[in-house]
Every structure is written in structure tokens, then in C-alpha cells.
C-alpha positions as CSV (number, residue, x, y, z in Angstrom):
1,X,26.9,107.9,-59.9
2,X,24.2,106.6,-57.9
3,X,24.3,103.2,-56.0
4,X,22.0,101.3,-58.5
5,X,24.5,102.9,-61.3
6,X,27.6,101.5,-59.5
7,X,25.9,98.2,-59.0
8,X,24.1,97.5,-62.4
9,X,27.2,98.9,-64.1
10,X,29.5,96.5,-62.2
11,X,31.4,93.2,-64.0
12,X,32.0,91.5,-61.3
13,X,30.0,90.0,-58.3
14,X,33.0,91.4,-55.9
15,X,32.5,94.8,-57.0
16,X,28.4,95.1,-56.8
17,X,29.3,93.4,-53.0
18,X,31.8,96.2,-52.4
19,X,29.0,99.0,-53.6
20,X,26.5,97.2,-51.4
21,X,28.6,97.5,-48.5
22,X,29.5,101.2,-49.1
23,X,25.9,102.1,-49.6
24,X,25.1,99.9,-46.3
25,X,27.5,102.3,-44.1
26,X,26.1,105.8,-45.7
27,X,23.0,106.2,-43.6
28,X,20.9,104.2,-41.2
29,X,18.5,102.9,-43.3
30,X,15.0,101.4,-42.4
31,X,14.7,97.9,-42.2
32,X,12.8,97.1,-45.8
33,X,16.3,98.4,-47.3
34,X,18.2,96.2,-45.0
35,X,16.3,93.5,-45.8
36,X,16.8,94.5,-49.4
37,X,20.0,94.9,-49.2
38,X,20.7,91.4,-47.4
39,X,19.0,89.9,-50.2
40,X,21.0,91.2,-52.8
41,X,24.5,90.2,-50.9
42,X,22.8,87.0,-50.7
43,X,22.0,86.7,-54.6
44,X,25.8,87.9,-55.2
45,X,27.3,85.6,-52.3
46,X,25.1,82.7,-54.7
47,X,26.5,83.7,-58.0
48,X,29.8,83.9,-56.6
49,X,29.8,80.2,-55.6
50,X,28.1,79.3,-58.7
51,X,30.8,81.0,-60.7
52,X,33.0,79.3,-58.7
53,X,31.5,75.9,-59.6
54,X,31.4,76.7,-62.9
55,X,35.2,77.1,-63.2
56,X,35.7,73.6,-61.5
57,X,33.5,72.3,-63.9
58,X,35.1,73.6,-67.3
59,X,38.8,72.6,-65.9
60,X,37.3,69.3,-65.4
61,X,35.7,69.0,-69.0
62,X,38.8,70.5,-70.5
63,X,41.1,67.5,-68.7
64,X,38.5,65.2,-69.9
65,X,38.5,66.9,-73.8
66,X,42.4,66.1,-73.5
67,X,42.4,62.6,-72.2
68,X,39.8,61.9,-74.8
69,X,42.1,63.3,-77.4
70,X,44.9,61.4,-76.1
71,X,42.5,58.1,-76.0
72,X,41.2,58.6,-79.4
73,X,45.0,58.8,-80.8
74,X,46.1,55.9,-79.2
75,X,42.7,54.0,-80.8
76,X,43.8,55.4,-84.2
77,X,47.1,53.7,-83.9
78,X,46.3,50.5,-82.5
79,X,43.8,50.4,-85.8
80,X,46.6,51.2,-87.6
81,X,48.7,48.4,-86.1
82,X,45.9,46.0,-86.2
83,X,45.2,46.9,-90.2
84,X,49.2,45.9,-90.9
85,X,48.9,42.8,-89.1
86,X,45.6,42.1,-91.2
87,X,47.6,42.6,-94.1
88,X,50.8,41.1,-93.5
89,X,48.4,37.6,-92.2
90,X,46.5,38.4,-95.7
91,X,49.6,38.6,-97.8
92,X,51.1,34.9,-95.9
93,X,48.0,33.3,-96.4
94,X,48.3,34.1,-100.0
95,X,51.9,33.6,-100.4
96,X,51.2,29.5,-100.9
97,X,49.1,30.7,-103.8
98,X,51.9,32.7,-105.0
99,X,54.5,30.1,-105.2
100,X,52.1,27.5,-106.7
101,X,52.2,30.0,-109.9
């Protein structure tokens, strides 16, 4: 399989970097090829950094979503308690009217 087939079919940047390293060792490449390989390496390293940053952001989003769900549950509980208090106050304020009947 040629370098480009291995490189393009690789699932991750680590595999692409390994293929790149292997092809660089195979021959003394002209300067233009060396420059091309260096650009590919730089692009893959940048992709790895971006993927790492994305994983960090995804974890943060997951954590914040969990926290938001907990706060929403707490808010729903507080709303139910408030509604119960209001119902009791209404019943107490109507009690004198019921006593007069």
C-alpha cells in the first residue's frame, strides 16, 4: 500500500503521524518533499491539539448539563413547595368565611 493510501485511510492522527514518520525514513527526500511532510506533521499535531480541546469542552458541557438538570429539579421542588404554601394560606384566609356560614 502506498503512503497516501495508508495516510488517507488512517482513522486517527496518531496513525497518520506514524505513516508519515515511516515514509520519511524510507528515502532521502528532496527538500520540497521534506517541506510537504513537515506541513502534514504540523497539521496533524494541530488536529490532535484541537481534538484534545474538544474533549475537554465536551466534558465541561456534560458536567454543566448535569448541574443544570440538578438545579432544574431543585427549582421544580421549590415551585411545588411554594404552591403548597400558597394553597395553605388560601385555605387559612377562606377559613373565617367558612366559619361564618
